[in-house]
N, CA, C and O atoms as CSV, one atom per row, in Angstrom:
chain,resi,resn,atom,element,x,y,z
A,1,UNK,N,N,-42.373,32.530,80.811
A,1,UNK,CA,C,-42.358,33.408,81.905
A,1,UNK,C,C,-41.380,34.364,82.421
A,1,UNK,O,O,-41.641,35.323,83.147
A,2,UNK,N,N,-40.169,34.000,81.958
A,2,UNK,CA,C,-39.245,35.241,82.563
A,2,UNK,C,C,-39.255,36.451,81.915
A,2,UNK,O,O,-38.913,37.484,82.491
A,3,UNK,N,N,-39.652,36.417,80.651
A,3,UNK,CA,C,-39.803,37.037,79.648
A,3,UNK,C,C,-40.754,38.605,80.282
A,3,UNK,O,O,-40.569,39.817,80.177
A,4,UNK,N,N,-41.833,37.692,80.971
A,4,UNK,CA,C,-43.059,38.508,81.513
A,4,UNK,C,C,-42.695,39.267,82.761
A,4,UNK,O,O,-42.982,40.441,82.996
A,5,UNK,N,N,-41.924,38.311,83.643
A,5,UNK,CA,C,-41.072,38.875,84.708
A,5,UNK,C,C,-40.366,39.981,84.602
A,5,UNK,O,O,-40.405,40.970,85.335
A,6,UNK,N,N,-39.515,39.728,83.378
A,6,UNK,CA,C,-38.185,41.048,83.258
A,6,UNK,C,C,-39.405,42.131,82.638
A,6,UNK,O,O,-39.271,43.304,82.988
A,7,UNK,N,N,-40.290,41.883,81.961
A,7,UNK,CA,C,-41.545,43.101,81.304
A,7,UNK,C,C,-41.497,44.027,82.051
A,7,UNK,O,O,-41.001,45.147,81.923
A,8,UNK,N,N,-42.430,43.184,83.474
A,8,UNK,CA,C,-43.103,43.902,84.613
A,8,UNK,C,C,-42.132,44.731,85.605
A,8,UNK,O,O,-42.372,45.741,86.267
A,9,UNK,N,N,-41.043,44.019,85.493
A,9,UNK,CA,C,-39.399,44.634,86.265
A,9,UNK,C,C,-39.462,46.020,85.575
A,9,UNK,O,O,-39.463,47.047,86.255
A,10,UNK,N,N,-39.501,46.039,84.538
A,10,UNK,CA,C,-38.989,47.247,83.756
A,10,UNK,C,C,-40.105,48.128,83.644
A,10,UNK,O,O,-39.947,49.310,83.951
A,11,UNK,N,N,-41.196,47.719,83.251
A,11,UNK,CA,C,-42.437,48.405,83.713
A,11,UNK,C,C,-42.614,49.081,84.948
A,11,UNK,O,O,-42.995,50.246,84.840
A,12,UNK,N,N,-42.435,48.644,86.096
A,12,UNK,CA,C,-42.137,49.161,87.588
A,12,UNK,C,C,-41.124,50.157,87.466
A,12,UNK,O,O,-41.347,51.349,87.677
A,13,UNK,N,N,-39.953,49.669,87.110
A,13,UNK,CA,C,-38.637,50.502,87.085
A,13,UNK,C,C,-38.922,51.937,86.317
A,13,UNK,O,O,-38.328,52.939,86.714
A,14,UNK,N,N,-39.999,52.025,85.025
A,14,UNK,CA,C,-39.946,53.106,84.251
A,14,UNK,C,C,-40.844,54.083,84.819
A,14,UNK,O,O,-40.700,55.304,84.772
A,15,UNK,N,N,-41.905,53.356,85.429
A,15,UNK,CA,C,-43.297,54.174,86.171
A,15,UNK,C,C,-42.420,54.625,87.542
A,15,UNK,O,O,-42.868,55.668,88.020
A,16,UNK,N,N,-41.350,54.107,88.228
A,16,UNK,CA,C,-40.852,54.805,89.433
A,16,UNK,C,C,-39.895,55.755,89.022
A,16,UNK,O,O,-39.753,56.759,89.720
A,17,UNK,N,N,-39.056,55.571,87.764
A,17,UNK,CA,C,-38.373,56.573,87.667
A,17,UNK,C,C,-38.800,57.780,86.655
A,17,UNK,O,O,-38.089,58.783,86.589
A,18,UNK,N,N,-39.816,57.670,85.980
A,18,UNK,CA,C,-40.773,58.593,85.256
A,18,UNK,C,C,-41.406,59.607,86.398
A,18,UNK,O,O,-41.656,60.792,86.181
A,19,UNK,N,N,-41.623,58.913,87.677
A,19,UNK,CA,C,-42.421,59.618,88.486
A,19,UNK,C,C,-41.587,60.874,89.319
A,19,UNK,O,O,-42.034,61.434,90.320
A,20,UNK,N,N,-40.377,61.155,88.718
A,20,UNK,CA,C,-39.630,62.194,89.246
A,20,UNK,C,C,-39.909,63.264,87.981
A,20,UNK,O,O,-39.462,64.410,88.023
A,21,UNK,N,N,-40.462,62.910,87.190
A,21,UNK,CA,C,-40.905,64.075,85.956
A,21,UNK,C,C,-42.043,64.843,86.098
A,21,UNK,O,O,-43.009,64.081,86.065
A,22,UNK,N,N,-42.330,65.796,86.216
A,22,UNK,CA,C,-43.587,66.560,86.327
A,22,UNK,C,C,-44.908,66.264,85.587
A,22,UNK,O,O,-46.019,66.336,86.113
A,23,UNK,N,N,-44.664,65.926,84.320
A,23,UNK,CA,C,-45.419,65.802,83.301
A,23,UNK,C,C,-45.898,64.218,83.736
A,23,UNK,O,O,-47.077,63.882,83.850
A,24,UNK,N,N,-44.958,63.498,83.912
A,24,UNK,CA,C,-44.988,61.953,83.784
A,24,UNK,C,C,-45.900,61.751,85.125
A,24,UNK,O,O,-46.779,60.891,85.181
A,25,UNK,N,N,-45.597,62.620,86.173
A,25,UNK,CA,C,-46.336,62.372,87.436
A,25,UNK,C,C,-47.839,62.613,87.539
A,25,UNK,O,O,-48.711,61.904,88.040
A,26,UNK,N,N,-47.930,64.014,86.823
A,26,UNK,CA,C,-49.408,64.105,86.368
A,26,UNK,C,C,-50.377,63.317,85.538
A,26,UNK,O,O,-51.567,63.266,85.846
A,27,UNK,N,N,-49.933,62.762,84.592
A,27,UNK,CA,C,-50.445,61.719,83.756
A,27,UNK,C,C,-50.669,60.628,84.432
A,27,UNK,O,O,-51.580,59.837,84.188
A,28,UNK,N,N,-49.729,60.510,85.451
A,28,UNK,CA,C,-49.925,58.924,86.212
A,28,UNK,C,C,-51.065,58.989,87.137
A,28,UNK,O,O,-52.022,58.217,87.087
A,29,UNK,N,N,-50.914,59.983,88.019
A,29,UNK,CA,C,-52.140,60.514,88.810
A,29,UNK,C,C,-53.672,60.593,87.952
A,29,UNK,O,O,-54.787,60.253,88.348
A,30,UNK,N,N,-53.325,61.071,86.873
A,30,UNK,CA,C,-54.807,61.430,86.252
A,30,UNK,C,C,-55.272,59.958,86.111
A,30,UNK,O,O,-56.356,59.627,86.591
A,31,UNK,N,N,-54.531,59.120,85.507
A,31,UNK,CA,C,-54.795,57.928,85.171
A,31,UNK,C,C,-55.606,56.823,86.140
A,31,UNK,O,O,-56.605,56.142,85.909
A,32,UNK,N,N,-54.684,56.947,87.411
A,32,UNK,CA,C,-55.048,56.876,88.680
A,32,UNK,C,C,-56.538,57.069,88.984
A,32,UNK,O,O,-57.368,56.165,89.078
A,33,UNK,N,N,-56.787,58.601,89.146
A,33,UNK,CA,C,-57.858,58.908,89.453
A,33,UNK,C,C,-59.021,58.627,88.212
A,33,UNK,O,O,-60.153,58.274,88.543
A,34,UNK,N,N,-58.781,58.748,87.239
A,34,UNK,CA,C,-59.579,58.067,86.361
A,34,UNK,C,C,-60.098,56.584,86.313
A,34,UNK,O,O,-61.160,56.266,85.776
A,35,UNK,N,N,-59.419,55.895,86.800
A,35,UNK,CA,C,-59.547,54.599,87.191
A,35,UNK,C,C,-60.574,54.345,88.100
A,35,UNK,O,O,-61.648,53.764,87.947
A,36,UNK,N,N,-59.976,54.967,89.239
A,36,UNK,CA,C,-60.844,54.986,90.843
A,36,UNK,C,C,-62.398,55.606,90.666
A,36,UNK,O,O,-63.373,55.135,91.252
A,37,UNK,N,N,-62.448,56.871,89.653
A,37,UNK,CA,C,-63.672,57.346,89.688
A,37,UNK,C,C,-64.367,56.454,88.833
A,37,UNK,O,O,-65.553,56.323,89.136
A,38,UNK,N,N,-63.952,55.760,87.790
A,38,UNK,CA,C,-65.019,54.912,86.944
A,38,UNK,C,C,-65.364,53.485,88.018
A,38,UNK,O,O,-66.446,52.910,88.133
A,39,UNK,N,N,-64.077,53.173,88.714
A,39,UNK,CA,C,-64.627,52.160,89.517
A,39,UNK,C,C,-65.811,52.300,90.617
A,39,UNK,O,O,-66.730,51.493,90.762
A,40,UNK,N,N,-65.611,53.443,91.332
A,40,UNK,CA,C,-66.747,53.987,92.223
A,40,UNK,C,C,-68.006,54.095,91.696
A,40,UNK,O,O,-69.040,53.735,92.257
A,41,UNK,N,N,-67.874,54.768,90.237
A,41,UNK,CA,C,-69.318,54.848,89.385
A,41,UNK,C,C,-70.175,53.817,89.357
A,41,UNK,O,O,-71.375,53.866,89.629
A,42,UNK,N,N,-69.318,52.538,88.905
A,42,UNK,CA,C,-69.860,51.569,88.454
A,42,UNK,C,C,-70.622,50.943,89.610
A,42,UNK,O,O,-71.797,50.591,89.504
A,43,UNK,N,N,-69.799,50.802,90.873
A,43,UNK,CA,C,-69.718,50.053,91.927
A,43,UNK,C,C,-71.159,50.802,92.438
A,43,UNK,O,O,-72.110,50.082,92.742
A,44,UNK,N,N,-71.267,52.204,92.513
A,44,UNK,CA,C,-72.360,52.791,93.238
A,44,UNK,C,C,-73.524,52.828,92.425
A,44,UNK,O,O,-74.558,52.338,92.878
A,45,UNK,N,N,-73.510,53.421,91.099
A,45,UNK,CA,C,-74.648,53.095,90.062
A,45,UNK,C,C,-75.112,51.540,89.420
A,45,UNK,O,O,-76.303,51.240,89.350
A,46,UNK,N,N,-74.371,50.904,89.112
A,46,UNK,CA,C,-74.595,49.782,88.456
A,46,UNK,C,C,-75.044,48.555,89.507
A,46,UNK,O,O,-75.875,47.688,89.237
A,47,UNK,N,N,-74.313,48.678,90.757
A,47,UNK,CA,C,-74.146,47.683,91.735
A,47,UNK,C,C,-73.218,46.646,91.247
A,47,UNK,O,O,-73.729,45.526,91.214
A,48,UNK,N,N,-71.833,46.728,90.808
A,48,UNK,CA,C,-71.454,45.639,90.494
A,48,UNK,C,C,-70.486,45.614,91.992
A,48,UNK,O,O,-70.493,46.439,92.906
A,49,UNK,N,N,-69.721,44.417,91.854
A,49,UNK,CA,C,-68.604,44.338,92.920
A,49,UNK,C,C,-67.407,45.337,92.650
A,49,UNK,O,O,-67.327,45.898,91.557
A,50,UNK,N,N,-66.491,45.555,93.634
A,50,UNK,CA,C,-65.569,46.810,93.466
A,50,UNK,C,C,-64.336,45.888,92.317
A,50,UNK,O,O,-63.746,46.458,91.399
A,51,UNK,N,N,-64.189,44.551,92.626
A,51,UNK,CA,C,-63.471,44.111,91.229
A,51,UNK,C,C,-64.135,44.331,89.946
A,51,UNK,O,O,-63.580,44.888,89.000
A,52,UNK,N,N,-65.122,43.963,89.930
A,52,UNK,CA,C,-65.841,44.141,88.394
A,52,UNK,C,C,-65.733,44.897,88.183
A,52,UNK,O,O,-65.184,44.956,87.083
A,53,UNK,N,N,-66.017,46.195,88.763
A,53,UNK,CA,C,-66.184,48.040,88.491
A,53,UNK,C,C,-64.564,48.277,88.250
A,53,UNK,O,O,-64.202,49.204,87.525
A,54,UNK,N,N,-63.665,47.460,88.846
A,54,UNK,CA,C,-62.306,47.965,88.349
A,54,UNK,C,C,-61.809,47.382,87.050
A,54,UNK,O,O,-61.044,47.963,86.281
A,55,UNK,N,N,-62.373,46.047,86.861
A,55,UNK,CA,C,-62.259,45.423,85.930
A,55,UNK,C,C,-62.900,45.983,84.701
A,55,UNK,O,O,-62.277,46.037,83.640
A,56,UNK,N,N,-64.203,46.425,84.828
A,56,UNK,CA,C,-64.630,46.980,83.600
A,56,UNK,C,C,-64.259,48.481,83.089
A,56,UNK,O,O,-64.511,49.061,82.034
A,57,UNK,N,N,-63.594,48.854,84.204
A,57,UNK,CA,C,-62.829,50.520,84.318
A,57,UNK,C,C,-61.983,50.094,83.175
A,57,UNK,O,O,-62.027,50.626,82.066
A,58,UNK,N,N,-61.205,49.097,83.509
A,58,UNK,CA,C,-59.764,48.876,82.778
A,58,UNK,C,C,-59.637,47.870,81.367
A,58,UNK,O,O,-58.684,47.610,80.633
A,59,UNK,N,N,-61.021,47.459,81.368
A,59,UNK,CA,C,-61.011,46.769,79.905
A,59,UNK,C,C,-61.824,47.981,79.078
A,59,UNK,O,O,-61.777,47.953,77.849
A,60,UNK,N,N,-62.494,48.935,79.685
A,60,UNK,CA,C,-63.061,49.688,78.633
A,60,UNK,C,C,-62.174,51.184,78.499
A,60,UNK,O,O,-62.459,51.918,77.553
A,61,UNK,N,N,-61.344,51.510,79.251
A,61,UNK,CA,C,-59.993,52.302,78.708
A,61,UNK,C,C,-59.165,51.973,78.000
A,61,UNK,O,O,-58.549,52.838,77.378
A,62,UNK,N,N,-58.856,50.614,77.843
A,62,UNK,CA,C,-57.840,49.940,77.212
A,62,UNK,C,C,-58.625,49.343,75.818
A,62,UNK,O,O,-58.113,48.485,75.098
A,63,UNK,N,N,-59.329,49.665,75.687
A,63,UNK,CA,C,-60.709,49.547,74.317
A,63,UNK,C,C,-60.566,47.579,73.985
A,63,UNK,O,O,-60.651,47.037,72.883
A,64,UNK,N,N,-60.322,46.851,75.429
A,64,UNK,CA,C,-60.448,45.503,75.105
A,64,UNK,C,C,-62.060,45.167,74.705
A,64,UNK,O,O,-62.440,44.650,73.654
A,65,UNK,N,N,-62.758,45.534,75.650
A,65,UNK,CA,C,-63.947,45.319,75.640
A,65,UNK,C,C,-64.579,43.862,75.405
A,65,UNK,O,O,-65.187,43.666,74.352
A,66,UNK,N,N,-64.449,42.795,76.386
A,66,UNK,CA,C,-64.947,41.705,76.263
A,66,UNK,C,C,-66.098,41.509,76.200
A,66,UNK,O,O,-66.426,40.443,75.678
A,67,UNK,N,N,-67.091,42.350,76.650
A,67,UNK,CA,C,-68.761,42.259,76.528
A,67,UNK,C,C,-69.206,41.460,77.443
A,67,UNK,O,O,-70.283,40.879,77.311
A,68,UNK,N,N,-68.352,41.307,78.610
A,68,UNK,CA,C,-69.270,40.342,79.290
A,68,UNK,C,C,-69.822,41.349,80.623
A,68,UNK,O,O,-70.363,40.780,81.572
A,69,UNK,N,N,-69.701,42.458,80.636
A,69,UNK,CA,C,-70.153,43.631,81.343
A,69,UNK,C,C,-70.767,44.643,80.417
A,69,UNK,O,O,-70.414,44.775,79.245
A,70,UNK,N,N,-71.603,45.272,80.942
A,70,UNK,CA,C,-72.131,46.519,80.357
A,70,UNK,C,C,-73.294,47.466,81.166
A,70,UNK,O,O,-74.159,47.045,81.934
A,71,UNK,N,N,-73.074,48.717,80.803
A,71,UNK,CA,C,-74.300,49.366,81.895
A,71,UNK,C,C,-75.389,49.102,81.196
A,71,UNK,O,O,-75.541,49.070,79.975
A,72,UNK,N,N,-76.313,48.870,82.258
A,72,UNK,CA,C,-77.793,48.983,82.194
A,72,UNK,C,C,-78.457,49.767,82.234
A,72,UNK,O,O,-79.602,49.804,81.784
A,73,UNK,N,N,-77.554,51.011,83.089
A,73,UNK,CA,C,-78.652,52.305,83.271
A,73,UNK,C,C,-78.282,53.202,82.424
A,73,UNK,O,O,-77.195,53.144,81.849
A,74,UNK,N,N,-79.486,54.518,82.175
A,74,UNK,CA,C,-79.304,55.365,81.300
A,74,UNK,C,C,-77.581,56.157,81.815
A,74,UNK,O,O,-76.538,56.250,81.169
A,75,UNK,N,N,-77.819,56.465,82.776
A,75,UNK,CA,C,-77.005,57.103,83.284
A,75,UNK,C,C,-75.576,56.270,83.142
A,75,UNK,O,O,-74.679,56.908,82.592
A,76,UNK,N,N,-75.377,55.429,83.410
A,76,UNK,CA,C,-74.807,54.572,83.621
A,76,UNK,C,C,-73.771,54.586,81.974
A,76,UNK,O,O,-72.552,54.727,81.881
A,77,UNK,N,N,-74.771,54.391,80.868
A,77,UNK,CA,C,-74.328,54.397,79.663
A,77,UNK,C,C,-73.781,56.098,79.284
A,77,UNK,O,O,-72.797,56.441,78.629
A,78,UNK,N,N,-74.548,56.728,79.785
A,78,UNK,CA,C,-73.621,58.100,79.488
A,78,UNK,C,C,-72.466,58.719,80.092
A,78,UNK,O,O,-71.744,59.681,79.833
A,79,UNK,N,N,-72.557,57.674,81.146
A,79,UNK,CA,C,-70.959,58.259,81.945
A,79,UNK,C,C,-70.148,57.315,81.320
A,79,UNK,O,O,-68.992,57.736,81.279
A,80,UNK,N,N,-70.308,55.900,80.673
A,80,UNK,CA,C,-69.439,55.327,79.714
A,80,UNK,C,C,-68.724,56.078,78.734
A,80,UNK,O,O,-67.510,56.230,78.602
A,81,UNK,N,N,-69.967,56.653,77.868
A,81,UNK,CA,C,-69.403,57.487,76.891
A,81,UNK,C,C,-68.275,58.750,76.845
A,81,UNK,O,O,-67.347,58.885,76.047
A,82,UNK,N,N,-68.622,59.525,77.836
A,82,UNK,CA,C,-67.745,60.261,78.583
A,82,UNK,C,C,-66.569,59.849,78.951
A,82,UNK,O,O,-65.561,60.411,78.523
A,83,UNK,N,N,-66.496,58.667,79.914
A,83,UNK,CA,C,-65.259,57.812,80.319
A,83,UNK,C,C,-64.664,57.569,79.595
A,83,UNK,O,O,-63.555,58.071,79.776
A,84,UNK,N,N,-64.753,56.791,78.395
A,84,UNK,CA,C,-64.530,56.775,77.181
A,84,UNK,C,C,-63.312,57.623,76.408
A,84,UNK,O,O,-62.122,57.524,76.108
A,85,UNK,N,N,-64.506,58.568,76.293
A,85,UNK,CA,C,-63.940,59.718,75.234
A,85,UNK,C,C,-62.150,60.798,76.216
A,85,UNK,O,O,-61.067,61.132,75.735
A,86,UNK,N,N,-62.769,60.970,77.708
A,86,UNK,CA,C,-61.733,61.238,78.305
A,86,UNK,C,C,-60.811,60.496,78.863
A,86,UNK,O,O,-59.689,60.996,78.943
A,87,UNK,N,N,-61.009,59.218,79.355
A,87,UNK,CA,C,-59.969,58.385,79.764
A,87,UNK,C,C,-59.421,57.763,78.926
A,87,UNK,O,O,-58.379,57.263,79.351
A,88,UNK,N,N,-59.665,57.516,77.755
A,88,UNK,CA,C,-58.911,56.813,76.447
A,88,UNK,C,C,-57.826,57.850,76.182
A,88,UNK,O,O,-56.716,57.350,75.999
A,89,UNK,N,N,-57.902,59.470,76.105
A,89,UNK,CA,C,-56.673,60.411,75.447
A,89,UNK,C,C,-56.134,60.300,76.758
A,89,UNK,O,O,-54.918,60.131,76.670
A,90,UNK,N,N,-56.507,60.324,77.876
A,90,UNK,CA,C,-55.335,60.339,79.026
A,90,UNK,C,C,-54.514,59.021,79.338
A,90,UNK,O,O,-53.359,59.021,79.764
A,91,UNK,N,N,-55.020,58.274,79.156
A,91,UNK,CA,C,-54.457,56.829,79.323
A,91,UNK,C,C,-53.223,56.692,77.892
A,91,UNK,O,O,-52.140,56.108,77.941
A,92,UNK,N,N,-53.680,57.256,76.980
A,92,UNK,CA,C,-53.130,57.213,75.730
A,92,UNK,C,C,-51.485,57.664,75.727
A,92,UNK,O,O,-50.416,57.196,75.335
A,93,UNK,N,N,-52.020,58.965,76.468
A,93,UNK,CA,C,-51.030,59.939,76.494
A,93,UNK,C,C,-50.022,59.391,77.421
A,93,UNK,O,O,-48.828,59.350,77.126
A,94,UNK,N,N,-50.481,58.985,78.500
A,94,UNK,CA,C,-49.590,58.241,79.582
A,94,UNK,C,C,-48.831,56.900,79.031
A,94,UNK,O,O,-47.690,56.598,79.380
A,95,UNK,N,N,-49.640,56.132,78.110
A,95,UNK,CA,C,-48.644,55.052,77.962
A,95,UNK,C,C,-47.888,55.574,76.823
A,95,UNK,O,O,-46.799,55.035,77.023
A,96,UNK,N,N,-47.753,56.267,75.765
A,96,UNK,CA,C,-47.022,57.073,75.127
A,96,UNK,C,C,-45.780,57.463,75.552
A,96,UNK,O,O,-44.671,57.105,75.157
A,97,UNK,N,N,-46.295,58.713,76.920
A,97,UNK,CA,C,-44.748,59.194,77.761
A,97,UNK,C,C,-44.242,58.131,78.165
A,97,UNK,O,O,-43.012,58.120,78.213
A,98,UNK,N,N,-44.983,56.886,78.589
A,98,UNK,CA,C,-44.013,55.789,79.484
A,98,UNK,C,C,-43.243,55.076,78.388
A,98,UNK,O,O,-42.088,54.797,78.708
A,99,UNK,N,N,-43.651,54.688,77.063
A,99,UNK,CA,C,-42.862,54.539,76.135
A,99,UNK,C,C,-42.033,55.004,75.361
A,99,UNK,O,O,-41.372,54.351,74.553
A,100,UNK,N,N,-41.982,56.512,75.588
A,100,UNK,CA,C,-40.860,57.294,75.145
A,100,UNK,C,C,-40.052,57.408,76.049
A,100,UNK,O,O,-38.852,57.360,75.779
A,101,UNK,N,N,-40.432,57.564,77.184
A,101,UNK,CA,C,-39.331,57.669,78.268
A,101,UNK,C,C,-38.740,56.218,78.380
A,101,UNK,O,O,-37.632,56.291,78.912
A,102,UNK,N,N,-39.006,55.213,78.138
A,102,UNK,CA,C,-38.684,53.876,78.290
A,102,UNK,C,C,-37.568,53.912,76.867
A,102,UNK,O,O,-36.376,53.670,77.055
A,103,UNK,N,N,-37.940,54.143,75.871
A,103,UNK,CA,C,-36.934,53.965,74.838
A,103,UNK,C,C,-35.705,55.150,75.103
A,103,UNK,O,O,-34.542,54.882,74.801
A,104,UNK,N,N,-35.996,56.190,75.566
A,104,UNK,CA,C,-35.079,57.383,75.419
A,104,UNK,C,C,-33.905,56.974,76.570
A,104,UNK,O,O,-32.713,56.989,76.261
A,105,UNK,N,N,-34.357,56.615,77.904
A,105,UNK,CA,C,-33.531,56.541,78.581
A,105,UNK,C,C,-32.969,54.964,79.094
A,105,UNK,O,O,-31.900,54.664,79.626
A,106,UNK,N,N,-34.179,54.076,78.694
A,106,UNK,CA,C,-33.775,52.725,79.150
A,106,UNK,C,C,-32.988,52.119,78.131
A,106,UNK,O,O,-32.228,51.257,78.572
A,107,UNK,N,N,-32.934,52.322,76.802
A,107,UNK,CA,C,-32.148,51.464,75.634
A,107,UNK,C,C,-31.904,52.605,74.894
A,107,UNK,O,O,-32.776,53.000,74.120
A,108,UNK,N,N,-30.786,53.238,75.016
A,108,UNK,CA,C,-30.312,54.092,73.893
A,108,UNK,C,C,-29.405,53.384,73.137
A,108,UNK,O,O,-29.044,53.888,72.073
A,109,UNK,N,N,-28.940,52.255,73.494
A,109,UNK,CA,C,-27.999,51.525,72.546
A,109,UNK,C,C,-28.540,50.865,71.535
A,109,UNK,O,O,-28.037,50.635,70.435
A,110,UNK,N,N,-29.903,50.475,72.066
A,110,UNK,CA,C,-30.788,49.547,70.772
A,110,UNK,C,C,-31.436,50.964,69.820
A,110,UNK,O,O,-31.333,50.807,68.603
A,111,UNK,N,N,-31.994,52.120,70.219
A,111,UNK,CA,C,-32.154,53.032,69.414
A,111,UNK,C,C,-30.829,53.477,68.487
A,111,UNK,O,O,-31.108,53.936,67.379
A,112,UNK,N,N,-29.885,53.412,68.724
A,112,UNK,CA,C,-28.702,53.722,68.332
A,112,UNK,C,C,-28.548,52.629,66.825
A,112,UNK,O,O,-28.532,52.938,65.634
A,113,UNK,N,N,-28.473,51.589,67.348
A,113,UNK,CA,C,-28.372,50.317,66.751
A,113,UNK,C,C,-29.401,50.479,65.542
A,113,UNK,O,O,-28.868,50.564,64.435
A,114,UNK,N,N,-30.731,50.533,65.580
A,114,UNK,CA,C,-32.153,50.723,65.006
A,114,UNK,C,C,-31.901,52.004,64.092
A,114,UNK,O,O,-32.491,52.001,63.011
A,115,UNK,N,N,-31.058,53.149,64.410
A,115,UNK,CA,C,-30.943,54.138,63.500
A,115,UNK,C,C,-29.979,54.120,62.712
A,115,UNK,O,O,-30.107,54.666,61.616
A,116,UNK,N,N,-28.665,53.430,63.102
A,116,UNK,CA,C,-27.605,53.270,62.156
A,116,UNK,C,C,-27.703,51.863,60.998
A,116,UNK,O,O,-26.875,51.587,60.129
A,117,UNK,N,N,-29.075,51.074,61.345
A,117,UNK,CA,C,-28.972,50.005,60.493
A,117,UNK,C,C,-29.357,50.302,59.047
A,117,UNK,O,O,-30.470,50.810,58.912
A,118,UNK,N,N,-28.693,50.096,58.013
A,118,UNK,CA,C,-28.995,50.259,56.971
A,118,UNK,C,C,-27.884,51.189,56.226
A,118,UNK,O,O,-27.755,51.320,55.008
A,119,UNK,N,N,-27.163,51.761,57.185
A,119,UNK,CA,C,-26.137,52.769,56.800
A,119,UNK,C,C,-24.930,52.357,56.816
A,119,UNK,O,O,-24.597,51.806,57.865
A,120,UNK,N,N,-24.001,52.450,55.846
A,120,UNK,CA,C,-22.861,51.505,55.727
A,120,UNK,C,C,-21.791,52.546,55.765
A,120,UNK,O,O,-22.040,53.706,55.436
A,121,UNK,N,N,-20.523,52.137,56.184
A,121,UNK,CA,C,-19.472,52.660,56.776
A,121,UNK,C,C,-18.615,52.729,55.303
A,121,UNK,O,O,-19.000,52.071,54.337
A,122,UNK,N,N,-17.479,53.550,55.245
A,122,UNK,CA,C,-16.502,53.320,54.202
A,122,UNK,C,C,-15.998,52.211,54.091
A,122,UNK,O,O,-15.871,51.624,53.017
A,123,UNK,N,N,-15.620,51.751,55.278
A,123,UNK,CA,C,-14.889,50.232,55.174
A,123,UNK,C,C,-15.945,49.014,54.742
A,123,UNK,O,O,-15.474,47.908,54.475
A,124,UNK,N,N,-17.311,49.230,54.682
A,124,UNK,CA,C,-18.202,47.918,54.106
A,124,UNK,C,C,-18.089,48.664,52.657
A,124,UNK,O,O,-18.318,47.794,51.816
A,125,UNK,N,N,-17.882,49.668,52.142
A,125,UNK,CA,C,-17.843,50.212,50.557
A,125,UNK,C,C,-16.782,49.852,50.030
A,125,UNK,O,O,-16.836,49.501,48.851
A,126,UNK,N,N,-15.426,49.826,50.775
A,126,UNK,CA,C,-14.333,49.423,50.246
A,126,UNK,C,C,-14.465,47.880,50.235
A,126,UNK,O,O,-14.228,47.341,49.154
A,127,UNK,N,N,-14.719,47.295,51.009
A,127,UNK,CA,C,-15.160,45.410,51.355
A,127,UNK,C,C,-15.762,45.271,49.798
A,127,UNK,O,O,-15.239,44.566,48.935
A,128,UNK,N,N,-16.582,45.825,49.670
A,128,UNK,CA,C,-17.467,45.563,48.438
A,128,UNK,C,C,-16.746,45.770,47.113
A,128,UNK,O,O,-16.803,44.817,46.335
A,129,UNK,N,N,-16.033,46.927,46.696
A,129,UNK,CA,C,-15.271,47.333,45.481
A,129,UNK,C,C,-14.330,46.079,45.588
A,129,UNK,O,O,-14.418,45.246,44.685
A,130,UNK,N,N,-13.408,45.863,46.643
A,130,UNK,CA,C,-12.473,44.766,46.519
A,130,UNK,C,C,-12.905,43.404,45.946
A,130,UNK,O,O,-12.190,42.742,45.193
A,131,UNK,N,N,-14.190,43.020,46.380
A,131,UNK,CA,C,-14.940,41.769,46.414
A,131,UNK,C,C,-15.312,42.095,44.812
A,131,UNK,O,O,-15.118,41.107,44.103
A,132,UNK,N,N,-15.784,43.223,44.123
A,132,UNK,CA,C,-16.370,43.138,42.618
A,132,UNK,C,C,-14.793,42.619,41.947
A,132,UNK,O,O,-14.666,41.580,41.299
A,133,UNK,N,N,-13.779,43.477,42.227
A,133,UNK,CA,C,-12.848,43.470,41.367
A,133,UNK,C,C,-12.003,42.044,41.195
A,133,UNK,O,O,-11.378,41.707,40.189
A,134,UNK,N,N,-12.160,41.203,42.584
A,134,UNK,CA,C,-11.915,39.779,42.395
A,134,UNK,C,C,-12.660,39.121,41.819
A,134,UNK,O,O,-12.151,38.125,41.306
A,135,UNK,N,N,-13.797,39.268,41.661
A,135,UNK,CA,C,-14.804,38.239,40.855
A,135,UNK,C,C,-14.680,38.843,39.793
A,135,UNK,O,O,-15.785,38.552,39.333
A,136,UNK,N,N,-14.216,39.461,39.018
A,136,UNK,CA,C,-14.090,39.772,37.662
A,136,UNK,C,C,-13.079,39.121,36.826
A,136,UNK,O,O,-12.985,39.409,35.633
């Protein structure tokens, strides 16, 4: 449970810090607009509750698709096709930007450690040579 709490705090902090950047801010508000428009559409056309409509909008854009809801009208099905194509692209771009922002700003030491992994220093090589000489 503490790991989830830490993750959520980092996510909120990342979004808050990212909103200072114009590209991030534009994608963030695009995702919000797409989710709200999907929620409104499914509530108005399919007659679902606001919560069910928002739930369906989120699981559709994240491609989870539990199958417990599906549009029953032809207009709803056509809207869902367009909604998935447009919304998935915007949501993916937003999540990619959020992940890039998080790794470049929040964890530079982790990234540096990952990049330097496998690189051996001269000290390591000298230690290997002296070990080989003593083993002979």
